[in-house]
C-alpha positions as CSV (number, residue, x, y, z in Angstrom):
1,M,27.4,46.9,55.6
2,V,30.0,44.5,56.8
3,D,33.3,45.7,55.9
4,R,34.9,43.0,54.3
5,D,39.1,42.1,54.8
6,P,41.2,43.4,51.8
7,E,42.6,39.6,51.0
8,T,39.2,38.0,51.2
9,I,38.1,40.1,48.7
10,R,41.7,39.1,46.6
11,Q,40.9,35.8,47.5
12,D,37.1,36.2,46.2
13,I,38.1,37.9,42.5
14,D,40.4,35.3,42.2
15,Q,38.1,32.0,42.2
16,A,36.0,34.3,40.5
17,R,38.5,35.3,37.7
18,D,38.9,31.5,37.5
19,Q,35.8,30.7,37.5
20,L,35.5,32.5,34.5
21,A,38.0,31.5,32.7
22,L,36.9,27.8,32.9
23,T,33.8,29.1,31.8
24,V,35.0,30.9,28.4
25,D,37.2,28.0,28.0
26,S,34.3,25.2,27.8
27,L,32.0,27.7,24.9
28,A,35.6,28.3,23.2
29,E,35.0,23.9,23.4
30,R,32.3,24.3,22.0
31,A,32.2,26.6,19.9
32,N,34.7,25.3,17.8
33,P,34.2,24.8,13.9
34,R,36.0,22.2,13.1
35,R,34.3,19.3,16.7
36,I,31.1,20.8,15.6
37,A,32.0,19.3,12.7
38,D,33.2,16.2,13.8
39,D,29.8,15.7,15.8
40,V,27.3,16.0,13.0
41,K,29.8,13.9,10.5
42,S,30.2,10.9,13.9
43,G,25.6,11.6,13.9
44,V,25.7,11.7,9.4
45,V,27.9,8.4,9.5
46,R,26.0,6.4,12.5
47,F,22.7,7.5,10.8
48,V,23.6,6.0,7.2
49,K,25.3,2.8,8.7
50,K,21.9,2.2,10.1
51,P,20.5,-1.0,7.8
52,P,16.8,0.6,6.9
53,V,19.6,3.8,5.2
54,A,21.8,1.7,4.1
55,I,19.5,-0.7,2.3
56,S,17.7,2.4,1.3
57,L,20.7,3.9,-0.2
58,A,22.0,0.7,-2.1
59,G,19.0,1.2,-3.7
60,I,18.5,4.8,-4.7
61,G,21.9,4.0,-6.3
62,A,20.9,1.5,-7.7
63,L,17.6,3.4,-9.1
64,L,20.5,6.4,-10.5
65,V,23.0,4.1,-12.4
66,V,20.1,1.7,-14.0
67,L,19.0,5.5,-14.5
68,F,22.0,6.7,-15.9
69,V,22.7,3.7,-17.9
70,R,18.6,4.1,-20.0
71,K,20.0,7.8,-20.6
72,L,23.4,7.0,-22.4
73,R,21.9,3.8,-24.5
74,R,19.5,6.6,-26.8
């Protein structure tokens, strides 16, 4: 086994600690509930803004309005 200089060992530990801190910070950011919710929200908005989806949703909305009005008239 090779004897290592205590200063070299200390530097290796400091470097490993810094890398671990960066990894933990990165994981904390990725697991942040607000960030996850914002990502899901932006994905849904992008999906809904697609023309076929927007037209389908408008059609469903119009159908629901017609059914509601018919039910009120009865």
